[in-house]
C-alpha positions as CSV (number, residue, x, y, z in Angstrom):
1,M,-2.5,5.4,-14.2
2,I,-0.2,2.3,-13.4
3,P,-1.8,0.1,-10.9
4,P,0.0,0.0,-7.4
5,N,1.0,-3.8,-7.9
6,V,2.8,-3.1,-11.1
7,G,6.0,-5.3,-11.5
8,Q,4.3,-8.2,-9.5
9,I,3.3,-11.5,-11.3
10,P,-0.1,-12.5,-10.7
11,P,-0.4,-16.2,-9.4
12,E,-2.0,-17.6,-12.5
13,F,0.9,-16.3,-14.6
14,S,3.8,-17.7,-12.2
15,L,4.3,-20.8,-14.1
16,Y,4.9,-18.9,-17.6
17,A,7.0,-16.5,-15.6
18,A,9.3,-19.1,-14.4
19,I,9.5,-20.7,-17.7
20,F,10.4,-17.2,-19.5
21,G,12.8,-16.5,-16.6
22,V,14.8,-19.9,-17.3
23,F,15.0,-19.5,-20.8
24,A,16.1,-15.6,-20.6
25,T,18.8,-16.6,-17.9
26,I,20.2,-19.3,-20.2
27,L,20.1,-17.7,-23.4
28,I,21.5,-14.3,-22.2
29,Y,24.6,-16.2,-20.7
30,S,25.1,-18.0,-24.0
31,F,27.1,-14.7,-24.6
32,L,29.9,-16.3,-22.7
33,W,30.2,-18.5,-25.7
34,K,29.9,-15.7,-28.2
35,E,27.5,-13.3,-29.4
36,N,24.5,-15.3,-31.2
37,P,21.1,-14.8,-32.2
38,L,19.5,-16.0,-29.0
39,S,21.5,-13.8,-26.7
40,R,20.8,-10.8,-29.0
41,A,17.0,-11.4,-28.9
42,V,16.9,-11.6,-25.3
43,E,19.0,-8.4,-25.1
44,H,16.7,-6.6,-27.4
45,L,13.7,-7.9,-25.4
46,F,15.1,-6.7,-22.2
47,V,15.8,-3.1,-23.5
48,G,12.6,-3.0,-24.9
49,L,10.7,-4.0,-21.7
50,A,13.0,-1.7,-19.8
51,A,12.2,1.3,-22.1
52,V,8.4,0.7,-22.0
53,F,8.3,0.3,-18.1
54,T,10.5,3.6,-17.7
55,L,8.1,5.4,-20.2
56,A,5.0,4.2,-18.3
57,S,6.7,5.2,-14.9
58,M,7.6,8.6,-15.9
59,Y,4.1,9.1,-17.4
60,D,2.5,7.9,-14.1
61,A,4.7,10.2,-12.2
62,A,4.0,13.2,-14.3
63,A,0.4,12.6,-14.4
64,T,0.1,11.8,-10.7
65,Q,2.1,14.9,-9.8
66,A,0.2,17.3,-12.2
67,Y,-3.3,16.2,-12.5
68,W,-4.5,12.8,-10.6
69,G,-4.2,12.4,-7.1
70,T,-3.3,16.0,-6.2
71,D,-5.6,17.9,-8.5
72,R,-3.1,20.7,-9.0
73,I,-4.4,21.8,-12.1
74,V,-8.2,21.5,-11.3
75,E,-7.4,23.8,-8.2
76,G,-6.3,26.5,-10.5
77,N,-2.5,26.0,-10.0
78,L,-2.0,26.6,-14.0
79,V,1.9,26.4,-13.7
80,W,1.7,22.5,-13.8
81,F,0.8,23.2,-17.6
82,I,4.4,23.9,-18.4
83,P,5.9,20.5,-17.9
84,I,2.9,19.0,-19.9
85,L,3.5,21.3,-22.6
86,V,7.3,20.7,-22.7
87,S,6.5,16.9,-22.9
88,L,4.2,17.1,-25.7
89,L,6.8,18.9,-27.8
90,Y,8.8,15.6,-27.8
91,F,6.2,14.2,-30.4
92,A,7.7,16.9,-32.8
93,F,10.5,14.2,-33.4
94,F,8.0,12.3,-35.7
95,S,7.6,15.3,-37.9
96,K,10.2,16.1,-40.5
97,K,9.3,19.8,-40.7
98,Y,9.0,20.6,-37.1
99,F,11.9,18.4,-35.8
100,F,13.6,21.4,-34.7
101,V,10.8,22.0,-32.0
102,Y,12.1,18.3,-30.5
103,R,15.3,20.0,-29.5
104,Y,13.9,22.4,-27.0
105,P,12.5,19.8,-24.6
106,V,15.8,17.8,-25.0
107,A,17.7,20.7,-24.2
108,I,15.5,21.6,-21.1
109,V,15.5,18.1,-19.7
110,A,19.4,17.6,-20.2
111,G,20.0,21.2,-18.6
112,I,17.7,20.2,-15.6
113,M,19.5,16.7,-15.1
114,A,23.0,18.3,-15.6
115,G,22.2,20.8,-12.9
116,M,20.6,18.3,-10.6
117,M,23.6,16.1,-11.2
118,V,26.1,18.7,-10.5
119,C,24.5,19.9,-7.3
120,G,24.0,16.1,-6.1
121,Q,27.7,15.4,-6.8
122,I,28.8,18.5,-5.0
123,Q,26.7,18.0,-2.1
124,S,27.4,14.4,-1.7
125,N,31.2,14.2,-2.5
126,F,32.3,17.4,-1.4
127,V,30.3,19.3,1.2
128,A,29.0,15.9,2.7
129,Q,32.6,14.7,2.9
130,I,34.0,17.8,4.6
131,E,31.3,17.8,7.2
132,A,31.9,14.1,7.9
133,T,35.6,14.7,8.1
134,A,35.2,17.6,10.3
135,V,33.3,15.7,13.1
136,L,35.4,12.6,13.1
137,P,36.2,11.6,16.6
138,L,39.9,11.3,17.3
139,V,40.0,9.7,20.6
140,G,36.8,7.4,20.4
141,D,34.0,6.7,23.0
142,G,35.7,3.8,24.8
143,V,38.6,3.2,26.8
144,W,41.7,1.7,25.0
145,E,41.8,-1.8,26.2
146,G,43.2,-3.7,22.9
147,W,43.9,-3.2,19.4
148,P,42.9,-1.1,17.4
149,M,43.0,2.0,19.4
150,P,39.9,4.2,19.6
151,G,39.9,6.8,16.7
152,L,42.5,4.9,14.7
153,D,40.0,4.5,11.6
154,S,39.2,8.5,11.9
155,I,43.1,9.3,11.8
156,I,43.8,6.9,8.8
157,L,40.5,8.6,7.0
158,I,41.8,12.1,7.7
159,V,45.4,11.3,6.6
160,G,44.2,9.5,3.6
161,I,42.1,12.4,2.5
162,I,44.6,15.1,3.1
163,T,47.4,13.0,1.2
164,A,45.1,12.0,-1.7
165,L,44.1,15.9,-2.2
166,S,47.9,16.8,-2.0
167,F,48.4,14.5,-4.9
168,F,46.6,17.1,-7.0
169,F,48.4,20.0,-5.9
170,F,50.5,21.2,-8.9
171,T,51.8,24.6,-7.9
172,W,55.1,23.4,-6.3
173,E,57.2,20.6,-7.2
174,H,56.6,17.2,-5.4
175,R,59.7,17.1,-3.4
176,G,60.4,16.9,0.4
177,A,57.1,16.6,2.5
178,L,55.0,17.3,-0.2
179,G,56.4,14.6,-2.3
180,V,55.9,12.0,0.6
181,S,52.4,13.2,1.1
182,T,51.6,12.9,-2.6
183,K,53.2,9.4,-2.7
184,I,51.0,8.3,0.2
185,G,48.1,9.9,-1.7
186,R,48.8,7.8,-4.7
187,Y,48.6,4.7,-2.6
188,V,45.3,5.8,-1.2
189,L,43.8,6.6,-4.6
190,M,44.9,3.1,-5.7
191,A,43.4,1.4,-2.7
192,T,40.0,3.5,-3.3
193,F,40.1,2.6,-7.1
194,G,40.8,-1.0,-6.3
195,A,38.0,-1.1,-3.6
196,A,35.5,0.5,-6.2
197,Y,36.5,-2.1,-8.9
198,G,36.1,-4.9,-6.3
199,G,32.6,-3.7,-5.4
200,T,31.6,-3.6,-9.0
201,V,32.9,-7.3,-9.5
202,M,30.9,-8.0,-6.3
203,A,27.9,-6.5,-7.4
204,R,28.1,-8.5,-10.9
205,M,28.7,-12.0,-8.8
206,S,25.6,-11.1,-6.7
207,L,23.5,-10.8,-9.8
208,F,24.8,-14.1,-11.1
209,I,24.2,-15.9,-7.8
210,G,20.8,-14.3,-7.7
211,R,20.1,-16.2,-11.0
212,L,21.5,-19.3,-9.9
213,R,19.2,-19.2,-6.9
214,F,16.5,-18.5,-9.1
215,L,17.2,-21.5,-11.1
216,Y,17.3,-23.6,-8.1
217,E,14.7,-22.5,-5.8
218,E,11.9,-21.1,-8.3
219,S,8.9,-23.4,-8.1
220,Y,5.3,-23.7,-9.2
221,P,3.4,-25.8,-6.4
222,A,0.0,-25.7,-8.4
223,A,1.6,-27.9,-11.2
224,D,1.0,-31.5,-11.1
225,P,3.5,-33.0,-10.4
226,W,5.5,-30.2,-8.6
227,F,7.5,-28.1,-11.2
228,W,10.8,-26.6,-10.5
229,A,12.7,-24.0,-12.6
230,Y,15.8,-26.3,-13.2
231,Y,13.5,-28.9,-15.0
232,L,13.9,-26.5,-17.9
233,V,17.4,-25.9,-17.9
234,P,18.7,-28.9,-20.1
235,I,15.9,-27.7,-22.8
236,A,17.4,-24.1,-22.9
237,V,20.9,-25.5,-23.0
238,L,19.7,-27.8,-26.0
239,C,18.4,-24.6,-27.7
240,V,21.9,-23.1,-27.4
241,I,23.8,-26.0,-28.6
242,V,21.5,-26.1,-31.8
243,V,22.0,-22.6,-32.4
244,A,25.8,-23.2,-32.1
245,L,25.9,-26.0,-34.3
246,W,23.6,-24.2,-37.0
247,E,26.0,-21.2,-36.7
248,R,29.1,-23.4,-37.5
249,S,27.4,-25.4,-40.4
250,K,26.8,-21.8,-42.1
251,P,29.2,-21.5,-44.9
252,T,31.6,-18.6,-44.3
253,I,31.4,-16.0,-47.3
254,V,34.7,-14.6,-48.2
255,S,34.6,-11.3,-50.1
256,P,36.5,-11.4,-53.2
257,T,39.6,-9.3,-53.2
258,P,39.6,-6.8,-56.1
259,A,42.2,-7.6,-58.9
260,T,45.1,-5.3,-59.0
261,K,45.9,-3.9,-62.2
262,P,49.7,-4.3,-63.4
263,T,51.4,-1.3,-63.3
264,R,53.8,0.0,-65.8
265,K,57.3,0.7,-65.0
266,G,58.7,3.9,-66.3
267,K,62.1,4.3,-68.1
268,S,64.8,5.2,-66.1
269,K,66.4,8.7,-67.2
270,D,70.2,8.6,-67.3
């Protein structure tokens, strides 16, 4: 099984982890210049490590739930053999003769995940939203002593939900009161999409700030003298510059254009 401290770097390897982290950070951000062999190497390494970690985590979860820790199979609950047999069918992927067997576990897992996603989306984005809207306080808990008035945010939410839903009402033409409601709903949807986009941008900026803090704050006190991560930034940048100059020095291969055969002009008929 996976040890409980998986993902934690042992103290004796913290220096190598810091060095690897500095080079990986600078090389992956060299993609901002253009796609190059260094950024592709780090990208492939990240995808490979993520795939291995995901596979190990899934194996550990399946083995822990079915056998180790709970002893379900040992106690006679043989129904847990079914997911184990389904998972073993994945190995048919490596056989040309029995490759069709590989489609069965893929279909089972895809169907289960689709059902879980549909149920989760309906519960979180539909049922839970209706419940949360129905219990919104319209008056508020306190006394109105200033601005904003108690319950104003609840009123805005209720009006926004109703107008946004009316935007998707296509039985009648959007005129009159319905037209005003759909117009307000359009603005509500635009504000929602803008907030979602802003949240995505802020999440990316948070990741970038986290890497900058890693470069500035990561240290290794056991080194003599004291080692800081940003000591290696010039070396990593120099590697990117060397690769950039090497890319520029490569001759550009121009594919020859096929020669076109002269066409004969037919005689015009009078």
